[in-house]
C-alpha positions, 0 to 999 in steps of 0.5 A: 500500500505504501509503495502504491501511495508513493507511486500515486503521489509521483504520478499526480505531481507529474500532472501538475503544470507550473504557470508563471504569470503576471502583467507583461514586464512584471518579471515573468521571464526572470522567474522562468529562468530561476525555476530552470536554474533550480531544476524545473524544466521550462516549456519554451520553443525559443522562437522569441529570442533574447534582445535588449529588453530581455537579454536573458531570454523571454522563455515563451511558448507561442502556442500559449497565445492560441489557447483562446482559439482552442489550441490546448493539446500542447498542455500535455507537454507542460506536465511537470514543467513550467510555462509562461502564461500572461495574466490575460490568458489564464482564464483559457487554461483547460480545466482538466489539469491542476495548476500552481501559479507563481504570479509576479507583482511589480510596481505599476510605474516600473511596468509602464516605464518598461513597456514604453521603453520596449515600444520605443525600441520597436518603433511603435506609438506610446501615446495611444493611452495615457499612463494614468488610464493604462494603470487603471485598466491594469489594476482593474484587470488584475482584480478581475484575474485574482477574483477568477483565480480564487474560484478555481478549485484546480488552481493554487497561487503564490504571489511574488513581488518582483521588487522585493525579490530583487532586493532580497531573493532569499526570502522567496526561494524556500517559499517557492520550493515549498509552494511547488512541492518539489526539490529545487536548487535554491542556490542556483535560483538565487544566482539568477537574480541580477540587480543589473537588469533592474533598469526601470526603478520606481521613483520614491 
């Protein structure tokens, strides 16, 4: 019986998908890299390569963006791995899987500044919506996402503050490992945190 329970527990953990989520530019790519360094393999196709905005890589999987169109068969590949899913797409996760979501939080002023800088580099307009309006839209969106997450029986969530993570990663490493319920190399994870990439600092 004990052997059976161990096998069942191992099989069940392999059916859990680790999701790294949050608003764009909230630190999701860094968290994906941290988990990879810790020993949790990422699901990524490497189509979007590293650039000046994300010199360590984006860790994206393009088919994630097609979930609203019904492309969810790839989810079987994500079991036992981590995959990045922006907050706007979380509601499209197929309900037959269990998810542990690491939700990245970041100072809103920094998010807006980082997004604007990226748009400028891409030659795209930055004046369609004011920062104040965009901040309100994002806050409303986050509240809606959090309310939805709270009603999902197959989802557990851990909020991670990007700003605090950069200042003191140790306070989160054991917490992340405990939340995921899997052995991770926390020393390797901590080494991934690079304060030099903290370029859009909030102004006090």
